[in-house]
C-alpha positions as CSV (number, residue, x, y, z in Angstrom):
1,M,154.9,121.1,239.3
2,N,153.5,121.6,235.8
3,K,155.3,118.8,234.0
4,N,152.5,118.0,231.6
5,I,151.9,121.6,230.5
6,E,155.7,122.1,230.1
7,A,155.9,118.9,228.0
8,M,152.9,120.1,225.9
9,V,154.5,123.4,225.1
10,A,157.9,121.8,224.4
11,E,156.3,119.4,221.9
12,L,154.3,122.2,220.2
13,E,157.5,124.2,219.8
14,R,159.2,121.1,218.3
15,E,156.3,120.3,215.9
16,F,155.8,124.0,214.9
17,P,159.2,125.6,215.1
18,D,158.4,128.4,212.7
19,S,154.9,129.1,214.0
20,Y,154.8,128.5,217.8
21,N,154.8,131.9,219.6
22,K,154.3,133.7,216.3
23,E,151.2,132.3,214.6
24,L,150.3,129.5,217.0
25,Y,150.0,130.2,220.7
26,L,148.1,129.0,223.8
27,L,146.4,130.8,226.7
28,I,145.9,128.4,229.6
29,H,143.9,129.1,232.7
30,A,143.4,127.3,236.0
31,Y,141.3,127.9,239.1
32,V,143.8,129.4,241.5
33,G,143.8,132.3,243.9
34,V,145.3,135.7,243.1
35,D,148.7,134.9,244.7
36,D,148.8,131.2,243.8
37,E,151.0,129.7,241.2
38,F,149.5,127.9,238.2
39,Q,148.6,124.3,239.0
40,E,147.9,122.1,236.0
41,E,145.7,119.8,238.2
42,L,143.2,122.7,238.4
43,F,143.1,123.3,234.6
44,S,140.0,125.1,233.6
45,N,140.4,126.6,230.0
46,L,142.8,126.6,227.1
47,F,142.5,128.8,224.1
48,M,144.5,127.8,221.0
49,H,145.1,130.7,218.6
50,Y,146.3,130.1,215.1
51,K,146.3,133.1,212.7
52,T,142.7,134.3,212.9
53,S,141.3,131.0,214.3
54,V,140.6,130.3,218.0
55,I,139.6,127.0,219.5
56,G,138.6,126.9,223.2
57,I,138.8,123.8,225.4
58,S,136.9,124.2,228.7
59,R,136.8,121.7,231.5
60,D,133.5,120.6,233.0
61,F,134.5,120.0,236.7
62,E,131.4,118.1,237.6
63,N,131.8,115.4,234.9
64,N,135.5,115.7,234.3
65,S,135.0,116.1,230.6
66,F,135.8,118.8,228.1
67,D,133.9,121.1,225.8
68,I,135.7,122.1,222.6
69,N,134.4,125.0,220.6
70,T,135.1,127.8,218.2
71,D,133.1,130.9,217.4
72,I,134.5,131.3,213.9
73,L,134.8,129.3,210.8
74,I,138.3,127.7,210.4
75,E,140.0,128.1,207.0
76,Q,140.6,124.8,205.2
77,E,144.4,125.3,205.0
78,D,144.5,125.9,208.8
79,L,142.5,122.9,209.8
80,A,145.3,120.4,209.5
81,I,147.6,122.5,211.7
82,L,145.0,123.0,214.3
83,A,144.0,119.3,214.3
84,K,147.7,118.3,214.8
85,A,148.1,120.9,217.6
86,M,144.8,119.7,219.2
87,S,146.1,116.2,219.2
88,I,149.2,117.2,221.0
89,V,147.2,119.2,223.6
90,A,144.8,116.4,224.2
91,K,147.6,113.9,224.6
92,H,149.2,115.9,227.4
93,L,145.9,116.9,229.1
94,S,145.0,113.2,229.3
95,K,148.0,112.7,231.5
96,I,147.0,115.2,234.2
97,N,145.4,113.9,237.4
98,F,142.7,116.6,237.7
99,K,141.5,118.0,241.0
100,S,138.2,119.7,241.8
101,H,138.4,123.5,242.2
102,L,136.1,123.4,245.2
């Protein structure tokens, strides 16, 4: 079950009704096999796209911590939206009981 990821997406859709799935969208990855279904407990990466900005959140499995980065400069007017979306994402990621991928 992926209740936290589903709740995250639902909250993003509520908070950004005109933008989610149009200008704001997520790509979420987990360490699973080819035929396995997505398991949020094996979360590895999330990429948040908004207009031309991309923020990546990568999980460090050894330390159970996260690396947040972007390879481009974020426009000032987009920063507030991305910060609000990041807050929602972080809130739901913090509820997941992560497992090692090994």
